[in-house]
C-alpha positions in Angstrom: 13.9 -11.4 -24.4 15.8 -9.6 -26.9 14.1 -7.2 -25.9 14.5 -6.7 -22.1 16.9 -3.9 -20.5 18.1 -6.1 -18.4 19.1 -8.9 -20.7 20.9 -6.5 -22.5 22.5 -5.4 -19.5 23.6 -9.1 -18.5 24.6 -9.5 -22.1 27.0 -6.7 -22.0 25.3 -4.2 -24.9 24.4 -2.1 -22.1 27.9 -0.4 -20.6 27.1 -1.2 -16.6 29.7 -0.9 -14.2 28.6 -4.1 -12.1 28.9 -5.1 -8.2 29.2 -8.4 -8.6 28.9 -10.9 -10.9 29.7 -14.8 -10.2 27.2 -17.5 -12.3 23.7 -17.1 -12.0 23.6 -13.5 -10.9 24.8 -10.4 -11.1 24.3 -6.8 -9.7 24.9 -2.5 -10.3 23.3 0.3 -9.2 19.9 1.8 -9.7 20.5 4.8 -12.2 17.9 6.3 -9.9 17.9 5.6 -6.3 15.7 5.6 -3.8 17.9 4.7 -1.3 22.3 6.2 -0.6 22.5 2.2 -1.7 20.3 1.2 -4.0 21.5 -1.8 -5.7 19.8 -4.1 -8.2 20.5 -8.4 -8.4 19.4 -9.6 -11.2 19.5 -13.2 -12.6 21.2 -14.1 -15.6 18.6 -16.6 -16.4 15.4 -14.4 -17.5 11.9 -14.8 -15.9 9.5 -12.5 -15.9 8.0 -12.1 -12.6 7.9 -14.2 -10.0 4.5 -15.9 -10.6 6.6 -17.7 -13.4 8.8 -19.5 -10.9 9.0 -23.3 -10.7 10.5 -25.0 -7.8 13.9 -25.3 -10.3 14.5 -21.6 -9.8 14.9 -22.3 -5.8 18.5 -22.4 -5.6 18.1 -19.3 -7.9 17.1 -17.2 -5.3 18.4 -17.9 -2.8 21.8 -17.4 -4.4 20.2 -13.4 -4.9 18.9 -13.6 -1.2 22.4 -14.9 -0.6 24.1 -11.8 -3.1 22.5 -9.4 -1.1 23.4 -9.8 1.8 27.3 -10.3 0.8 26.8 -7.0 -1.0 25.1 -5.8 2.3 28.0 -6.8 4.6 30.8 -4.9 1.6 28.7 -1.7 1.1 28.7 -2.3 5.7 24.9 -1.3 5.4 24.1 -5.2 7.0 24.6 -4.0 10.5 22.7 -0.9 10.3 19.7 -2.5 7.9 18.5 -2.7 4.9 15.8 -3.6 2.7 15.0 -6.2 0.1 12.1 -5.7 -2.4 11.2 -7.6 -4.7 8.0 -5.7 -7.0 5.3 -8.9 -8.9 4.0 -7.5 -11.7 3.0 -4.3 -12.9 0.2 -3.7 -9.5 3.1 -4.3 -7.5 5.2 -1.7 -9.0 7.3 -3.9 -11.4 8.0 -2.1 -14.1 11.5 -4.4 -16.7 9.9 -7.9 -16.6 12.5 -10.2 -15.8 12.6 -11.0 -12.1 15.6 -8.5 -9.9 15.7 -7.9 -6.1 16.3 -4.5 -5.1 18.6 -4.1 -1.9 18.1 -0.6 -0.5 20.1 0.5 2.6 22.1 3.7 4.1 19.6 5.9 5.8 22.2 5.8 9.1 
């Protein structure tokens, strides 16, 4: 975990402008955006991948989705539409092994 990029961002070792922050989740702009709006929603708790989630993590995953919904509204893409993406493991495109959700939108 000490080498985890997202843990360093959450711990403010790497400067980042959070667009959302609460006790469980943070959100910030992706440094390599794939859409006009590309945010990352990241839990403060280090969980490597979806494959290691436990039933106790269900409220945290729900919190991530609700944060994404609220951010979509705030950034004006809720009505036009947006995508929520979670990449799982290397073969699924996961590059940083700290679970996170991509919010992508703003195409129309």
